[in-house]
GUMAR-657380 format. One line per field, with one value per residue: chain; x negated, y negated, z of N, C-alpha, C in turn; residue number from 0. Coordinates in Angstrom, 3 decimals, always signed. Each point is the difference from the previous one (the first is absolute). Example, Ala and Ser with C-alpha at 12.3 -4.5 7.8 and 13.67 -1.06 7.14 Angstrom:
BEGIN
ch	c(A; A)
n.east	c(-13.190; +0.350)
n.north	c(+5.690; -1.050)
n.up	c(+7.800; -0.720)
ca.east	c(+0.890; -0.820)
ca.north	c(-1.190; -1.190)
ca.up	c(+0.000; +0.060)
c.east	c(-0.900; +0.770)
c.north	c(-1.200; -1.090)
c.up	c(+0.000; +0.730)
i	c(0; 1)
This chain:
BEGIN
ch	c(A; A; A; A; A; A; A; A; A; A; A; A; A; A; A; A; A; A; A; A; A; A; A; A; A; A; A; A; A; A; A; A; A; A; A; A; A; A; A; A; A; A; A; A; A; A; A; A; A; A; A; A; A; A; A; A; A; A; A; A; A; A; A; A; A; A; A; A; A; A; A; A; A; A; A; A; A; A; A; A; A; A; A; A; A; A; A)
n.east	c(-0.676; -1.057; -1.241; -1.014; +0.105; +1.757; -0.529; -1.681; +0.828; +0.951; -1.168; -1.056; -1.278; -0.473; +1.286; -0.036; -1.442; +0.560; +0.855; -0.821; -1.441; +0.828; -1.038; +0.109; +1.258; -0.308; +0.943; +0.995; +0.710; -0.185; +0.073; -0.414; -0.578; -0.624; -0.325; -0.606; -0.836; -0.697; -0.381; -0.462; -0.328; -0.257; -0.544; -0.226; -0.528; -0.434; -0.251; -0.943; -0.549; +0.051; -0.443; -0.599; -0.722; -0.413; -0.935; +0.193; -1.151; -0.175; -0.556; +1.584; +0.099; +0.043; +1.512; +0.461; +1.348; -0.390; -0.953; -0.335; +0.110; -1.021; +0.579; -0.013; +1.254; +0.001; -1.401; -0.049; +1.148; -0.138; -0.693; +1.504; +0.848; -1.111; +0.125; +1.683; -0.415; -0.646; +0.890)
n.north	c(+1.190; -0.572; -0.709; +0.588; +0.654; +0.406; +0.593; +0.158; -0.017; +0.894; +0.556; +0.403; +0.041; -1.188; +0.029; +0.591; -0.263; -0.827; +0.553; +0.504; -0.860; +1.101; +0.939; +0.289; +0.063; +1.078; +1.429; +0.207; +0.716; +0.300; +0.738; -1.157; -0.185; +1.322; +0.052; -1.150; +0.461; +1.115; -1.010; -1.220; +0.836; +0.585; -1.245; -0.770; +1.159; -0.176; -1.469; +0.346; +1.310; -0.781; -0.948; +0.949; -0.917; +0.668; +0.887; +1.072; -0.034; +0.767; -1.036; -0.497; -0.630; -1.441; -0.093; -1.095; +0.067; -1.181; +0.269; -0.018; -1.336; -0.507; -0.619; -1.300; +0.108; +1.135; -0.425; -1.083; +0.433; +0.947; -1.377; -0.807; +1.055; +0.251; -1.380; +0.530; +1.170; -0.907; -0.816)
n.up	c(-0.102; +0.866; -0.486; +0.133; -1.685; +0.311; +1.087; -0.667; -0.689; +0.861; +0.701; -0.986; -0.963; +0.296; -0.459; -1.176; +0.078; -0.451; -0.673; -0.831; -0.079; +1.253; -0.232; -1.114; -0.661; -0.797; +0.040; -0.958; +0.766; -1.151; +1.150; +0.604; -1.578; -0.320; +1.383; +0.157; -1.245; +0.546; +1.305; -0.347; -0.866; +1.092; +0.910; -1.230; -0.274; +1.117; -0.407; -0.882; +0.804; +1.145; -1.445; +0.020; -0.179; +0.519; -0.316; +0.106; -0.730; -0.791; -0.597; +0.254; -1.249; +0.474; -0.803; -0.773; +0.527; +0.252; -0.120; -1.188; +0.665; +0.962; +0.364; -0.235; +0.522; -0.233; -1.143; +0.379; +0.353; -0.880; -0.516; +0.132; +0.192; -0.797; -0.428; +0.144; -0.410; -0.936; +0.385)
ca.east	c(+0.639; -0.710; -1.357; -1.037; -0.230; +0.762; -0.281; -0.908; +0.339; +0.927; -0.246; -1.166; -0.709; -0.460; +0.892; +0.071; -0.959; +0.209; +1.274; -0.136; -0.703; +0.311; -1.263; -1.225; +0.818; -1.019; +0.665; +1.154; -0.121; +0.980; +0.030; +0.865; +1.045; +0.801; +1.193; +0.661; +0.904; +0.523; +1.349; +1.027; +0.615; +0.751; +1.218; +0.515; +0.559; +1.154; +1.202; +0.389; +0.766; +1.334; +1.061; -0.238; -0.760; -1.113; -0.062; -1.445; +0.248; -0.418; -1.771; -0.278; -0.213; +1.498; +0.849; +0.695; +1.028; +0.692; -1.409; -1.308; -0.795; +0.080; +1.018; -1.270; +0.712; -0.057; -1.229; +0.014; +0.433; -0.916; -1.573; -0.208; -0.312; -1.440; -0.924; +0.156; -0.477; -1.515; -0.263)
ca.north	c(-1.322; -0.741; +0.538; -1.161; -1.559; -0.758; -0.701; -0.774; -0.885; -0.941; -0.758; -0.695; +1.192; -0.740; +0.161; +1.499; +0.263; -0.353; +0.919; +1.450; +0.187; -0.977; -0.324; -0.704; -1.248; -0.386; +0.923; +0.647; +1.344; +0.770; +1.026; -0.604; -0.546; +1.122; +0.635; -1.048; -0.038; +1.500; +0.158; -0.740; +0.872; +0.756; -0.842; -0.065; +1.459; +0.766; -0.746; -0.056; +1.288; -0.167; -0.431; +0.986; -0.532; +0.843; +1.546; +0.625; +1.121; +1.098; -0.102; -0.910; -1.175; -1.083; -0.122; -1.342; +0.470; -1.087; -0.789; +0.887; -0.866; -0.528; -0.921; -0.620; -0.617; +0.871; +0.168; -1.404; +0.467; +1.217; -0.365; -0.758; +0.920; +0.590; -0.606; -0.324; +1.168; -0.141; -0.362)
ca.up	c(+0.335; +0.187; +0.240; +0.509; -0.872; +0.256; +1.523; -0.264; -0.593; +0.960; +1.368; -0.325; +0.645; +1.147; +0.806; +0.469; +0.408; +1.832; +0.616; -0.128; +0.640; +0.985; +0.698; -0.757; -1.021; -0.937; -0.641; +0.072; +0.731; -0.974; +0.732; +0.481; -0.703; -0.323; +1.141; +0.111; -1.222; +0.315; +1.096; -0.585; -1.241; +0.607; +0.566; -1.097; -0.533; +0.937; +0.059; -1.708; -0.388; +0.797; -0.358; -1.400; -0.696; -0.177; +0.370; -0.365; -1.228; +0.613; +0.760; +1.119; +0.053; +0.252; -0.735; +0.419; -0.543; -0.762; -0.633; +0.058; +0.669; +1.156; +0.275; +0.579; +1.407; +0.773; +0.333; +0.645; +1.484; +0.474; +0.509; +1.351; +0.992; -0.109; +0.681; +1.645; +0.691; +0.096; +1.014)
c.east	c(-0.914; -1.341; -0.649; -0.153; +0.999; -0.078; -0.652; +0.667; +0.823; -0.787; -1.196; -0.955; -0.404; +1.028; +0.124; -1.369; +0.050; +1.097; -0.592; -1.424; -0.735; -1.779; -1.114; +0.781; -0.813; +0.436; +1.214; +0.081; +1.273; +0.555; +1.769; +0.951; +0.943; +1.108; +1.147; +1.408; +1.060; +1.631; +0.721; +0.658; +1.111; +1.383; +0.728; +0.719; +1.339; +1.648; +0.473; +0.572; +1.317; +1.245; +0.063; -0.998; -1.383; +0.176; -1.439; +0.342; -0.752; -1.297; -0.102; -0.540; +0.912; +0.021; +0.891; +1.162; +0.795; -1.102; -1.455; -1.128; +0.382; +0.397; -1.295; +0.311; -0.597; -1.238; +0.011; +0.198; -0.840; -1.152; +0.289; -0.018; -0.756; -0.530; +0.158; -0.182; -1.716; -0.060; +0.313)
c.north	c(-0.925; +0.330; -1.541; -1.243; -0.892; -0.706; -0.935; -1.221; -1.063; -0.504; -0.176; +1.503; -0.405; +0.355; +1.781; +0.369; -0.563; +0.577; +1.431; +0.348; -0.926; -0.299; -1.053; -1.000; +0.011; +0.674; +0.225; +1.014; +1.031; +0.865; -0.937; -0.913; +0.931; +0.169; -1.324; +0.066; +1.006; -0.251; -0.933; +0.410; +0.917; -0.499; -0.417; +0.752; +0.230; -0.898; +0.225; +1.211; -0.066; -0.280; +0.601; -0.965; +0.718; +1.417; +0.583; +0.986; +1.509; +0.454; -0.746; -1.480; -0.589; -0.255; -1.011; +0.621; -1.123; -0.429; +0.556; -0.883; -0.140; -1.602; -1.069; -0.417; +1.169; +0.487; -1.043; +0.578; +1.027; +0.017; -1.021; +1.209; +0.614; -1.026; -0.500; +1.119; +0.079; -1.167; +0.593)
c.up	c(-0.292; +0.130; +0.966; -0.722; +0.225; +1.140; -0.405; -1.018; +0.638; +0.947; +0.151; +1.073; +1.376; +1.543; +0.496; +0.084; +2.232; +0.599; +0.137; +0.605; +1.060; +0.811; -1.183; -0.549; -1.130; -1.342; +0.338; +0.464; -0.377; +0.610; +0.579; -0.623; -0.795; +1.120; -0.392; -1.362; -0.103; +0.763; -0.933; -1.329; +0.722; +0.571; -1.179; -0.602; +0.964; -0.112; -1.421; -0.053; +0.701; -0.839; -1.738; -0.745; -0.147; -0.140; -0.332; -1.070; +0.357; +0.263; +1.444; -0.456; +0.116; -1.106; +0.100; -1.152; -0.868; -1.000; -0.244; +0.272; +1.159; -0.121; +0.536; +1.121; +0.635; +0.232; +0.760; +1.340; +0.506; +0.148; +1.162; +0.979; +0.179; +0.918; +1.485; +0.409; +0.401; +1.342; +1.638)
i	c(0; 1; 2; 3; 4; 5; 6; 7; 8; 9; 10; 11; 12; 13; 14; 15; 16; 17; 18; 19; 20; 21; 22; 23; 24; 25; 26; 27; 28; 29; 30; 31; 32; 33; 34; 35; 36; 37; 38; 39; 40; 41; 42; 43; 44; 45; 46; 47; 48; 49; 50; 51; 52; 53; 54; 55; 56; 57; 58; 59; 60; 61; 62; 63; 64; 65; 66; 67; 68; 69; 70; 71; 72; 73; 74; 75; 76; 77; 78; 79; 80; 81; 82; 83; 84; 85; 86)
């Protein structure tokens, strides 16, 4: 749903470094970022699944029942949630 690049585009690399590398403040800690992204995507998916807007295919990949692409507003809100989890 979202990637590190999506977060970097919205919140700048320096902010992500300060939120993820809590000792040295030098690099983005991908383990921390990936956990926040996963948590945010799970939260968003739970809301959308409850109203029938998403599902999973046979391989377990997330699919959108209303559109082939992720709406921009949904990507923005998922980034916001991931950023919240980084705090």
